[in-house]
N, C-alpha and C positions, 0 to 999 in steps of 0.2 A: 182507783183501788190501791190501798196501802198494802204492799206485800214485801217490800225490801226489808231484810233483816229478820223475817219470820222463819219459823221452822220449815225445813224442806224434807219431804218424804224420801225414805230410802227405798221405797217400792217402785223405783224407776228402772226399767230394763232398756238400756240404750243399744239398739241394734243398728243404728246408723253406721254404715261402713261394713256391716257384716254380710257375708255371703248369703244369698237367697236363691231359692229355686223359682224361676219364673214359670208361670202357667198360662194356659189359655182356657177359656170356658168352652166346653164342648157343645157343638150344635149351634145353629143360627138363632134359635129361640133363646138359648142361654145367653148369647151375646147381647141380644136386644134387652133382655131382662137386666143384665149388668149395666148397660148404658142408662136404663131408666133409673135404676137404684143409685147410680152415680150422681144423680141430681140431688140426692138427699144425704143426710148424715144420721147416724144413730141407728140404722136398720140392722137387725140381727143378721150377720153375714152368712150364717149357716143355711139360711133359706136358699142361697144361690151358690155358695162356695162348694157345696158337696158335688157340684157338677164340674169342678175344676180338674184338669189333668196337667201334669208337668211335662214340659218339653225341652227346656234348656236351663243352664245354670247362669246366674248373673250375680253381680255384686252391687250392693247399695253404695253410692258415693259417700265419701266423708262429708260431714257437715259440722265444722268446728269453728266457724267464724265467731267473732265476739257477739254479734247479734244473735246467732243461733244458741250460743251458750247462755246468753241472758234469757232467751225464751225458755230454754231447758230449765233454768232456775225458777222461772215463773211457773212453769208446769208443775215442777216438784213442790213448789210452795202451795199452789192451789190444791194439789192432791193431798198435801198434809192437812190443809184446812178441811177437806172432805173427810179425812180419816178422823180428825178430832171431833167434828160435828156429828158424824154418823155413829161414832163410838158412843157418844153421849146419848144420842137418840135411842140406840139399841139398848143401852144400859137401862134407860128409863122404861123400856118395854120388857125388861127382864131377860134380855138376850145379849149375845156377844157378837160384835161386828167383826167379820173376817175381812181384812183389808185387801182390796184388789191390787194387782200390779198394773203399771202403765207402761206399755211398750212404745218407745219412740222408733220410728223407722223412716226410711226415705224411699219412696217409689213403690216398693212392694214388700210384702211380709208374709211369713207363714204363721198360721195360728192353729189352734186345736179345732177351729171351725172351718179350716181350709185356707186357701191362698187369697190374700187380700191385696188390693192396690190403692194407691193414694187417691185415685179418681172416685173411689167409693166414699171418701171422707172418713172421719173418725168412726170407730165402731167398737162394740163390746162383744166379746165372745164368752157366752155362759159356760162353755165346756172347760175352759181353762181359767175363767174368772179374771180375764185381763182386758184392759182398755187399750186399743191400738190407735196411735196418733202419728200422722205425718205432719210436722209442725208447719209445713207450707200451707196447710189448710187455713191457718190464721190469716195469711195474706189473701187467700181466696175469699175468706169471710169478709174482708175489708173491700177488696176490689170487685168481686163478682156479686156478692150479696149486699154490698153497701152497708155493712154492719161492723165498723171498726171499733176499737177500744179494748182495754184489757179485761173489763168485766164481761164483755161479749165473749171473749175467749174463755174466760172462767166458766161462763154458762155452758159452753160446748163441753168442757170437761165434766162439769157437774151433771149435765144431762146423761152422759155416758155412765158416770158413777151411779146415777139414778137407775139405770138398767141393772147395775150390779146389786143395788138394794132390792130391786124387784126379784132378782134371781135368788137372793138370800131368803126373801120372804115367801118364795114358792109361787109368785105371781107369773113369772116367765114360764114355768112348767105348765100352769093352767092354760096359758095362751098357746103353748106348743101342742097341748092335747086338742085344743080347738082347731088348730091348723091341720092336724092329721085327719080329722073326720068331717071337715066342713068344706063348703064351696069356696071358690076364690073370693067372692064378694064378702062372705062371712069372715074369711081369713083377713082380708084387708080391714074390715071393720074392727076386728080384734086388735090388729096391729095399730090402728089409729088410737084406740083407747090405751094401749100399752105405751105408745110414744107420748101421748098427752100426759099420762101419769108421770113419765120420766121428766117432762117439762115442769110439772107441778113439784116433783121432788127436788128438782134443781132450785126452784123458788124457795122451798122449805130450807134447803141448805143455805141459801143466801141470807135468809132472815135469821136463822139460828146462829150462823157464823157472826153476823153483825151484832147480835145480842151478846154472844160470848165475848167478842172483842171489846164491846162497850163496857161489859162488866169488869174488864181488866184495864179500863181507862185507856184503851188503844183505839186508834182509828182503823176502820176497814174500808167502808164504802165512802166514795167521794161524790161530790155533786155531779150528776149526769151518769153515774155508773148504772143505776137501775134502768135508766132509759136505754143504755147501750144493750143490756140484756133483752129488754123488751123489743128493741128494734131487730136484734138478731133472731128472736123467736118468730117475729112477724114476717121477716123477709124469707124464711125457709118454709112457709106454709105450702102444702101441696098445690093449692089453687094458684098461688103466685108463681111457683116454679113451672107448673104446666103451661100457664098462660105465656110465660117467658120463653119456654122452649118450643111450644107447638101452636100457640095462638088460641087455644081453647082448653077447657077443663073437663075432666071425666071424673065426677065425684066418686063413682063406685070403684075407681082404681086408687083412691087416696090410701096412703099407708101411714101418714104422719099427722094428718089433720090440716085444716085451713089455717091461714095466717091469723085470723080472728080467734080460732080455737087455741092455737099455740100461745098466743098472747094472753088469752084469758086464764089458761091453766097455770102458766108461770106466775102470773099476778096472784092467782088464788093461793098458790103455795107460798109466795113471798109475803103476802099480806096476812096470812093466817099463821105461818110458821108451824103448821100442824100436819103431820102425815095423814091423819084421819080425814083431812079435807081434800085428799088427792085420790079418792075412790072414783076414778073415771068409769069403772066398769058397772057401777050402779047409778051413774048419773043419767037421768032421763034425757037430758040435752047436753051436748058437748059445747 
């Protein structure tokens, strides 16, 4: 992925090294839920963080090594790419794109959705319209999920920004209304469609950004980049993660979709470059 020398977003909020209030999830069931959610990334943290209570004060350690600063610049560049691409898409729809902020943190962070921890992975909070990222997740993506590469990392950011797009379009509110009046199985099913749509929107972003860069005679994607994103999408399917963690799968508990589904919807977004092709909520089969 060609990103050096490109514009970097100013919508970065670096909280690494900032004081944070550390919390605990109240109740045994809440703890179990948090551990399960920690297997995934991209899940709306408000589903569980509203159970959080604060007990002590801590401080995030500084993270200012050359490698960390290089990664920060990469994150800022990818975020800028998402701003440019989604601004153009929204403009074509007769709308204005409100850019999200991306919060970098280490270990733990407070958000408008509650208290978050690095173990949860990156997440988007619709209440403050911010993406939260502990950059150590990129190493976990490579080591634990066997999905290395800069475009795999860009896919992670693009997926979370996809949730922001859903929020701006009112889709997240519709799913929240379903969550409030439905059974756990129905809530999970709606969550799967929400997450798969974010995968598709990440694909749309990749395709539209590639087209925009080519129109300016600049390189964006390199050989193998798309495969990196596809591998990342497939390695974090619910079925793969459940089999890895407990040796069996429970389909009715899926919240993000299977490896095959995540792969399919990212590809659909990338190959079409069209938001209208990402309507997972009306798709008869995922």
